[in-house]
TORSEDO-257654 format. One record per atom (N, C-alpha, C, O): z, x, y. Coordinates in steps of 0.2 Angstrom, whole numbers, plus 5000, padded with zeros to 4 digits. Example, Ala and Ser with C-alpha at 12.3 -4.5 7.8 and 13.67 -1.06 7.14 Angstrom:
% TORSEDO-257654
503950664972503950624978503950664984504250714983503550644989503650684995503950645000504050675006
***
This chain:
% TORSEDO-257654
514651656152515051596153515651616158515951666158515751566163516251576168516851556165516951516162517451596167518051586165518551576172518551626176518851526173519251516179519951506177520151456174520351556178521051566176521451536183521451576187521651476183522051456189522751466188523151426192522951506184523651516183523851586185523351626187524451606186524651676187524851716181525051776181524651686175524851726169524251756166523651746168524351806161523851846158523451806153523751766149522751806154522351766150521651796149521451826154521351786144520651806143520251756139520451716135519551756141519051716137518651756133518351806135518651736126518151776122517651726119517851666117517051746120516451696118515851726115515751786116515451696111514851726108514551676104514851626102513951686102513551646097513851636090514151686088513851576088514051566081513451536077513251476077513051586074512451566071511951556076511951586082511351516074510751516079510851466084510451476089511251416084511251366089511951336091511951286093512451376089513151356092513451416095513251476094513851406100514251456104514951436103515151386104515351496102516051486101516451516107516251556111517051476109517451506114518151506111518351466107518551556114519251566112519551586118519351636122520151546120520551566126521251596123521551556119521451656125522051686124522451676130522251706135523051646130523451646137524151656135524451636130524451696139525151716138525651696144525451706150526251676142526751656147527351706145527551706140527551736150528151786150528651756154528551746160529251756152529851726155530451766154530551796149530951756158531651786157531951756151531851696149532351796147532751766142533451736144533551676144533851786147534451766150534451766158534451826160534451716161534351716169534851766172534751786177535451766169535951806173535951876172536251916176535551906168535451976167534852006171534351966172534952066173534352096177533752106173533852116167533152096176532552116172532252176174532552216177531552186173531252256175531252256183531252206186531252316185531152326193530552306195530452276201529952306191529352286193529152226189529352216184528752176192528552116188528252136182527852176181528452096176528152116170527852056166528151996166527252066164526852016160526652046154526352096154526752016148526452036142525752026142525451966142525352076143524652066144524252046138524352066132523652006139523152006133522752066134522452086139522752096128522452166128521852166122521952156116521252176124520652176120520552246117520152256112521052296119521052356115521752376113522252336115521852416109522552436107523052446113522852486117523552416113524052426118524652466116525052446112524652526119525152576117525752566122525752566128526352566118526952566122527452616119527352646114528052626122528552666119528852646113529152676109528752576112529152546106528652536100528852506095527952556101527452546096526852516099526852506105526352526095525652506097525452436095525452426089525252396099525052326098524352326096523952346100524152306090523452296088523052256093523352216096522452266094521952236099521952156097522052136092521852116102521852046102521152026102520652056105521051976098520351956096520251876095520751846097519651856093519551786093519751746086519751686086519851786081520051766075520651716075521151746077520651656072521251616072521751636067521551666062522351636069522951656064523251596061523351546064523351596055523551536051524351526052524551476052524651586054525351576055525551606061525151626066526251616062526451646069526751716068527051736063526551766072526851836073527451836077527451806083527951856075528551866079528751946079528851976074528851966085529052036086529652046091529752006095530052096090530552116094530552186096530552226091530552206102530552276104531152286109531352246112531452346108531952366112532452416108532252446104533052416110533552466107534152426103534352366106534352446098535052426095535552456100535452516102535952416102536552436107537152426104537352366102537652476104538252456101538752416106538552416112539152376103539652336108539952376113540252426112539852356119540152386125539952456126540252496129539452476122539152546122539652596120539652656122540052576115540552626112540152666107539752636103540252726107539952776102540152746095540752746093539652736090539752716084539252756079538752786081539352756073538952786068538452736064537952766062538652676064538152626061538352556064538952546066537852516064537952446066537452396063537052426059537452336065536952296062536552256068536852236073535952236067535552196072535352136068535052146062535352076071535152016067534751976071534851966077534251946068533751906071533751836067533751836061533851776070533851716067533351666070533351666076532951636066532551586069532651516066532651506060532851466070533051406067533651416063534051456064533751366058534251376053534051406046534451406042533451426046533151446039533051516038533051546033532851546044532651616044533151666047533351656052533351716043533751766046533551836043533351846037533551886048533251956046533852006049533952006055534052046045534652086046534352156045534052176040534552206050534452276049535052316050535452296055535152366046535752406047535452476050534952506049535852486056535652546060536152596059536752586060535852656058536252716057536152766063535552766066536652806065536452866069536052916065535952906059535852976068535453026064535753056059536353066059535453056053535753086047535253136043534653136045535553176039535053216035535353226028535953206027534953246024535153256017535453326017535253376020536053326013536453386012536553406005536553366001536553466003536653495996537353485994537753505998537453455989538153445986538153485979537653525978538753485976538853525970538253515965538053565962538153455963537653445958536953415960536453415957536953385966536353345968536353355976536553405979536053295979536053295987536453235989536453185985536753235995537053175997536853166004536553216008536953106007536853086014537353116018537953096017537153146023537653176028537953116033537653066033538553126036538853076040538353066046538153116049538253006048537852986054538153016060538753016061537653036065537953056071538152996075537952936074538553006080538752946085538152926089537752976091538052866091537552846095537852776099538252746097537552766105537652706108537052656109537052596109536452696108535752656108535352686103535352746102534952646100534452676095533752636096533752576095533252666098532552636098532352606091532352636086532252536091531952506085531252516085530852466086531052566083530352586082530152606075530552626071529452606073529252636067529452706066529452726060529552746071529652816070530352826068530552876065530852776068531452776066531552736059532152726057531052706057531052676050530852716045530652776046530852696038530752736033529952756033529552706035529752816031529052836030529052906032529552946031528452926035528352996037527753036034527453006030527753096036527153136033527453206031527853236035527253226026527553296023527053346023526453336021527253406026526753466026526953506019527453536019526453506014526553546008526153606009525853616014526253646004525853716005525153706005524753746009524853666002524153656001523853586003523353566002524353546006524153476007524653446012525153466013524353386015524853346020524853276016524353246015525453256015525553196011525853146016526353156019525553086016525753026021526052976017525752956012526552946020526752876017526352826020526352816026525952796016525452746019525652686022525352656026526352666021526652606024526852626031526752576035526952686032527252706039527152786040527752816039526652806041526552886042526952916047527052976047527152876052527552906058528352906057528652916062528552876051529252866050529652926048529352986049530252926045530652976043530952956036531052896035531053006032531452996025530953006019531253006014530353006020529853006014529853076011529853126015529953076004530053146001529653135994529553085991529353185992529053195985529353255982529553305985529253255975529453315971529153375974528453375974529453425975529153495977529353505984529253555987529453445988529653455995530353475996530753465992530453516002531153536003531553466005531353436009532153466002532553406003533153416008533253376013533453476008534053486012533853486019533353526021534153456023534053456031533553406033533353396038533153366028532653316029533053256032533553236030532753226038533153166041532953106037532453096034533453056038533352996035533252946040533352956046532952886038532752836043533452806046533952806044533352786053533952756056533952676055534452646056533352646053533352576052533252566044532752586041533652526041533652506034533852436034534152406038533552396028533852336026534452336022534552386018534952296024535652306020535552306013535952336009535152266010535052266003534552316000534452305994534352356004533852406001534052476004533552516006534652496004534852556007534652616003534652605997534452666006534252726002534852765999535352766002534852775993535352805989535252875987535652925986534552885985534352955982533752975986533352935989533653045986533053075990532353045989531953045994532253025983531552995981531552925981531052895979532052885984531952815985531352805990531252835995531052745989530452725993530552655995530152615993530952636000531052566002530452546006530152596009530252486007529752466012530052476019530652456020529652506023529952516030530052446033529752396032530652446037530852386040530852396048531152446050530452356052530452366059530252296062529752266059530552276068530352216071529752226076529552176079529652286077529152306082528452296079528352276073527852296083527252276081527052326075527252386075526652306070526452346065525752366065525352316066525452426063524752446064524352406059524552386054523752396062523252366057523052396051522952366046523152466051522952506045523552516040523452546035524152486042524752496038524652466031524452406031524852496026524752476019525152406018524852366013525652396021526052336019525652276021525752226017525152276025524752216026524352196020524152136019524152246016523652236011523952236004523552235999524652246003524952255996524752195991524652205985524652135994524552075989523752065990523552005987523352105993522652085994522252125989521652115988522552185987522152235983522452245976523052255976522152245971522352255964521852305960521352315963522052325954521552365950520952325949520452365948520952265949520352225948519852215954519352195954520152245960519752235966520152195972520652175971519752185977520052155983520052075982519552055979520652045984520651975984520151945989520051965994519751885987519351855992519751835998520251815997519451846004519751826010519851746010519451706008520451736012520651666013520951656020521251706023521051596022521251576029521951606030522151626035522351596024523051616025523151696026523751716027522651726025522651806025522551826032522551886034522351786037522151806044522751846047522551896050523351826046523851866050523851936047524051986051523751946041523752016038523252056041523352116042522652026041522052066043521952076051521752126054522252026055522052026062522752016066522652016072523352006063523951996067524252056070523952116069524852056072525152106076525852126073526052186073526152076069526852086067526852116060526452116056527452146059527652166052527652106047527852056049527352116041527352066037527952026036527951966034528552056036529152026035529251966041529651926040528951976047529051936052528451886054528351866059528051876049527551826049527751756046527951756040527751706050528051646047527651586049527151586053527851526047527551466049527651456056528151476059527151416059527251406066527851366068528151326064528151386074528751356076528651296081528251306086529051246080528951186085529351196091529851236091529151166097529551176103530251156102530451106098530751186104531451176104531751216098532351216097531351256094531651296089532051356092531851386096532751356090533151416093532951486090532851486084532951536094532951606092533451646094533651636100533851686090534451716092534351786090534151806084534551836094534551906093535251936094535451936100535551966090536152006091536152076090535752096086536552116093536552186093536052226097535952286096535752196102535252226106535452226113535052236118536052216115536352216121537052236120537352206116537352266125538052296125538552236125539052236122538352176128538852126129538552056128538952006127537952046127537651986127537251976120537052026117537151916118536751886113536151856116536151816120535551886114534951856117534751786113534751786107534651736117534551676113534051626118534151626124533651596115533151546119532851506114532951506108532551456116532151406112531451406113531251426119531051396108530251396109530051336114530251286113529751356119529551306124528951266122528551286117528851206125528151176125527651216128527751256132527051206126526451246128526351226136526351176138526351286140526351276147525551266150525451266156525051276145524351276147523951216145524151186141523451206149522951156148522251196149522151226154521751186145521151216146520551166144520651126140520051176148519451126146518851176146518751226149518351156142517651186142517151136145517151076143516751156150516351116153515551136152515451196153515251096148514551106147514051066151514051006149513751086156513351046160513850996163514351016167513750936162514250886166514750856161515150816162514750886154515150856149515850906149515750966149516450876149517050916149517450896143517550836142517650946139518050926133518750976134518651026136519250946131519850986131519851036125519551026120520251096126520351146121521051136119521551126123521251136113521851126110522251196109521951236105522851206112523151266111523651266105523951206104523751316102524351326097524651396099524351446101525351396097525751456098525651496092525851476087525451566093525351606087525651676087525551716083526051686093526351746093526951746098526851716104527451776097528051786101528251856101528351886096528351886107528651956107529251956112529151936118529851976109530451976113530552056116530552096112530552066122530652126125531352136127531552116133531852146123532552146125532752196130533152186134532352256130532552306135532352276142532552306147531952226143531652206149531952136151531852106156532352106146532652036147532051986148532051946152531551996144530951956144530651936137530851966132530351876137530051856130529351826132529251796137528851846128528151826129527951776124528151786118527551726125527251686121526551686121526251676127526151686116525451696116525151626113525351606107524751596117524451536115523651546114523351586118523351506109522651516107522351446107522551406104521751446110521351386110520651406108520351446111520351366103519651386101519251326100519451276098518551326101518151276100517351306099517251366100516951266098516251286098515851226101516051166101515251236103514751186106514051206104513851256103513651156104512851166103512551206109512651186115512251256107511951296112511251276114510851276110511151276120510451256123510251296129510751326132509651306130509451356135509651326142509651266143509851366147509951356154510551306155510651276160511051306150511651266150512051296156512051356157512451256159512951276164513651276160513851216157513951336159514551336154515151366158515051416161515751336158516351356161516951336157516951276155517451376157518051366154518551376159518551426163519051326160519551326165520251326162520351286157520651366165521351366162521851346168521751376173522351306167522851286172523451276169523551266162523951286173524651276170524951206171524851176176525251186166525551116166526251116169526651166167526451076173527051066176527551056170527451016166528151096171528651086166529051016166529450996162
***
């Protein structure tokens, strides 16, 4: 099937048979734009790419993108927590708000370790910092090397702070990113990892409500984001209407990142022989790249048609004037 992308944006066509006599098409298209026009962006042009394989970045790995429809919206934020005016601090907060209903707060600490006290263990004073990468490596989790085994925190094997009885506690690092209402107090506390970066497909948090001692829950449409999405489960939400405000505090030394969800900038059609039909787009992912002063929006359109021999099939994508 021919795909004609008449835009300058990243887009992919996924297509294939649906049963014996139907063919499915799915268009993924992304628009990437500046957040604050007055701030500098990357030195090289940056587009959030549609990636059919895992996309590895310094801030986390984006699961591969596919044709499965998502019932809700994935929201991700990558970059650094940055102290006000880049003054050295030992702790601070980062805040994300969406509209007037959703707010997500993270408490950011400098590097810390467990220290031996008279009767137990205590958390050492955080180191000073001006920037802290907001990655899963700095969230709760980790892997412990025991004498005869390697134990992983299945929610986040690459994090820090995970401990089990028998492991050495003194000198063990604590996570830099925590939720204010779930702060670690004791060495064997196990809070859910919090991070706004993309979350791996194999992470256990995706499946906590899908599996029980009685077996796996039957698959339902509302589970699509868990099985096929990219965001941390905390940041999977209902779809956002154009004009919805999004605001991010604590990820620039002097500025607050804020923008509104735009109207869909794309139009697509599928042409079968001489018949042309429109494809309907929906916004199902947003990723904010604060370190680049960019935000990306992913739109998805899907349909199917009756499959016949020797059909002429073409999908066209164009940009709609603002």
